N, C-alpha and C positions, 0 to 999 in steps of 0.2 A: 504494500497498499502506500504511495507515495503523496507529497504534498502537492498543492497544486500550479506551482510555476514548473512549467516543462524545463525551461533551460539550467534551472538550479535544482531540477527534482532531486530528493534523495528521501531515502525508505524510512518510513518511521519504527520507532520501536517494536518488536515484535506484540508488545503487550498494549498496544494500539492499534490492534485490530480491528475488522469492523466489526466482529462480534463485541467486541469489547466497549466500543463506541457506543454502538445499540444496547447495550445492556444498562447504559447510563441513565439514571432518573430522568425521567421526561416532567416529573411533578416541581422541579424547582431547576434554576440557572444555573450554568457551568460554575463551580468552587472556582476562584482565581487560583488555586494551586492545583487546577486539572491538569494531569498529565497531558493532555488533549492541549491546553493553552498550553503550557512547558515545552510539547515538544514542537508546536508551530513557532515558538516566538524564541527558540534556542539561537544563539550565536550563528551558527553554521548553518542555520534552515535556509537563507536565500529568499528571495523575493522580495514583495513590499514588506517594508519594516513602518511605513507613515502610521500605523492603527495601533489602537493599545488594545491587544486583544485580549486583557484582564478586564477589560469596559466591556469590550463586546460580549465576552463569555456573561457577564450579569445581564446584559441587555435583553440578550435571545437566549430561549429554550436549549437544552441539546439538540433538539431536532433541528430547528431553524440553522444555529450555529452551523451544523454537517452539511444542510443543505446548502445555505448561502456562502458558507464560507471554504468549505473543505471538500465543495461539489460531489456529494454524495445525494444520492437520490431519495426521494421523497415516500416514507414508508405511510400510507392513508389507511392501512386494514383499520386501525382501529378507530377513526374518523366519522362523524356520523354524515359529513357531506364528502364523498369521493372527490378525488381530485379529478376522474374522468369526466365526471358532471359539473363541475367548477371551471374545465378548460371549454365545454360548450358556451360559456356565458362571457366568455372574454371576444370581444369585439375590438376593432381598430374605429375607435368613437369618432375621432377627426373625421375621417373617412363618410361614418355612416347616419351619424348624427347633427344632420344639415342646418337644425334647430337649436342648437346648443350653441353657444360660441363663449368658452371659457375664458376669455380674454377681456370680454365687453364687460363694461361698469354692471350691467344686470345678464349676467351668461344666460338665461333662462327666458328673458322679457319678461313677461307676467303670467306667465303661465305658472299652473300650481306646482307644485314639490312636498311633500312629506321628509320630516327629519327625524333621523331617530340619535340620541346622545347616550354613550356610556360614559360616567364620568370615574375622574383617578381617584384612585384609592392610594394610599401612601405606597410611594415607589413604583408607582403602575402609571401607565399612558391613558388620558382621555381618546376616546375616540366621537367623531362625527361624519354622519353622512345624510347625503342631501340626494333623495329618488326621486324621479319622476316616476308618476303613477301612470298607470297604464291609460291610453287615448280609448280605448275602447274595451269594454267587458272583456276580458279574458287576453287581452293586451300583455304587453312584455313592461317591465320595469327596468328602469335603466338610472344606475347608480350616475349620477352628473358629478358629485364633491365629495372629497373625502379629507377628513383633516384628524392629527394626533396630534397632542399636547401631554408635556412633560414636567413635574414640578411647578406646575399652575395650582393656587388657590381656587377656592369655587368662585371670589368674586372676577377672577380675571378668566375663569370658565364662563361664568355668566357674559362675560363682556363679548369675549369670542362667540358666543351664539346671537347676540344680538346684532354683530356685523351679517350673521349668516342672513338675519330677517332682514336688512336694509339690503343684501343684494338679491334675495329671492323672496317669492311671494310666496310666505308659507302658509301652506292649508293645514298642515298637521305637524305634530311637535312630539314624541315620547321620549322620556327623562328618566331613566332608572334613578329611584330614589333610596337606594339602599347607601348607608354611609354619607360621605361626604353630596351624595347625590341632591339630600334633601334640602342641603342648602344651596348648591346650584339651583334646584327648581323655584325654591323659594323665590329668589333673585330673578329669575326668567319669568314668573309669572308676572312680573311687575311691567313689564313689556310687553310680554306673550299671554294672556291671560288664559288664553284657549290652552296651553301645554299639559299636557296628559302625564299624570305620575303612574311609574311603574314599579310596585312593590315587588321585589322578587320573589318566588317560593318557587316551588318544584312545580305546581301547576302552570302557573306563568311561565316560564322556563320552557315546560313541555309544550306549552301554545304556542309559543314563538319559533321555538324546533320544527315543530307540525307544520307551520305555516312555512317558514324557508324549507324545509325539503321539498313543500307541495310545489313551489314556484321555480326553484331551482331543478328539481325532476322532470318539471314540464318544459324546461329550459324557457320560463319567463322571466330569466333576469338578465341584465348586460350589463357589464361594465368594461372598461379599458383594458386589453390584454396588458399593458405594462403596470398595470396594477397587483402585481405577483404578492405586495403585503396581506392584500383583500382574503385572495385566495389561501391564504398562509392563514390567516384570522381565521375560515371557516375549518380549516381542515384540524384547527387546535380543539375545538369543540367535539367532547367525548360524552358517551353514555356512562355514567355510575351511579351510586348507590348513596342515600343519604347516611348521614352520621348514625340513624337509628336500624339503618337496613330496611325501612317499610316503605320507601318511596325510592323512585326512578329519578333522577336530575340529569343536570348536564351541566357538565364543567370543563374551563378550559386547560389544557395540557400543561398549566404553570401553575404558582401557588399564588394564594392570595395576595401575599407581598410583594410579587412582583409583577401578577397580573399577565392578563392575555385574553389576547381574542377579543378584545375593543371594539375592532373596525367591523367585524362579524354583528357582535352584540348590538352595536348602535343599528348597521344595515336592518338586522330581525326585528327591533323597533321599530322601524320605519315601514318596513312590509306589515307588520301584525295591523296595521291601519284597515287593510282588508281583510273582510270574515275569512273562515278557514276556508269555507266552502267557496270562496269567489263571488262575484259579484254576479247576484242572479234574479229572477224575476221577482223571486220571493221575497229578498232583504232589499230593494231598489223600489222607488216609485216617484211621482208627481202628485201635486195639487194644484189644482186649476181655478184661478178668481175670476171673476165677470163682475163688471158693475151691475 
């Protein structure tokens, strides 16, 4: 097994075989003294030395570290959202989305969008997703915009959301109110009173994941092919059991302290505005007024 720079490729130690790497726990970030980081950062390893591998080991999960930095294939066997399904969602947005101008003051003009937000916990990154709902029942959702912030308090996060409401015509917004999310939610309601609070529970998570599986499985989600971090975020969500062992729930592959899958959860928050069964004649209607 060799490092990723062909011109200076040198074998890693035997104890850093693929089997050993795969045995690393995906429940926490790579420790600073990880043999993987030590081997990669060795003086004679060669290659680019402009990055702090120890810091990257804290930022990425072991699986992401291996895939993004060590050129390993992605293992999606335990993921709720398979890579093959997510690849079908990846498109050339600059070519296909003629009605979306990302560099314009109002990128989507005054057409409605749905916003999902997953706030940051301690050491976690916050994720925000802007989704264009389908133009027709059963149509496709388009992920127009994504943002991630790290190290921001709840007031700064609320200010960032305010800017989104100024750039887009936000028709729906859902915020996870767990932990610091409650503070963000209270501030957001001051300038966007219709914001929806999502108090996470196994039932809420289950409903969001089921909706995501339905939308992605039917090919109804599109996002830019360059957004591999969004695909990685979806693939980090796995099925597990609650602490009591009585209920099925869904968690990311990293620990609560470091956080993960914030972009995926934010996207699921937005998709959750559509009923689980989709838009049908039974859950929509109109009222006619006459003079």
